[in-house]
C-alpha positions, 0 to 999 in steps of 0.5 A: 500500500501507498499512502499520500498525507498531506497538512494545511492551514486556513483561516475562514470565518463562518455562522450556524443559521438557526444555532440557538447558541453563541455559533450563531454569530459570525466567527472565525477560526484557524482550521487544520487541515489533513488529507490522506490518499491510500490505494495499493500503487498510485498512478505516477504522470512524466515527472514520476509523481502521482499528484503534486502536494501543492495540488491537494493542499489548494483543495484546503487553501481555496477556503483560506481567508473566505465567508463560509456560508450555506446557500440558505445565508441570503446576507451573504451570497446575494452580489450586491451585499457581499463580495461574491470571491470571499464568499465558498457556497458549503453544500448542507443546511450549515457550513459546519465542520462536518461539512466543511470536511465532505467539502473538502472531501469532494474537492480531494476527489475531484483532483484526483478524477482531473488528472487520473478519469478513468483508471478503476483505480481504488482510493481510500480519501480521508479528510479531517478538519479540525476547527477548535483545538478541541473539535474534529471531523473525519470523514473517510471514503473509498472510492474508484478513479 
């Protein structure tokens, strides 16, 4: 088995709509992300690399200095109210750590598909998102690309 593991930090704000506590207010975090990809043997490109580490880190870095919102957060999704370049719409009812992790997982899978489409390789992809020192969410998936 072969494994690639990358880490990156990003600074983003969010809020939880309809949340009964303080997280309903806009607040920010220094998030930490880890991406782990495992397979029997990675395909390689012309440079004898599977994927540039930076391409994987960019999945996390795309969230840096952004406002993470859900589609229902009308304050931030209306172009007249907020600069669209500063907003990332996270699927789901809120931009929770869980939904941020799934967003990143899908981004990693898209990177692999973009570089090695239709190879029939089974990958195990794991994304860990640490929202605070004490709050971490991990999602993983087996996918054939």
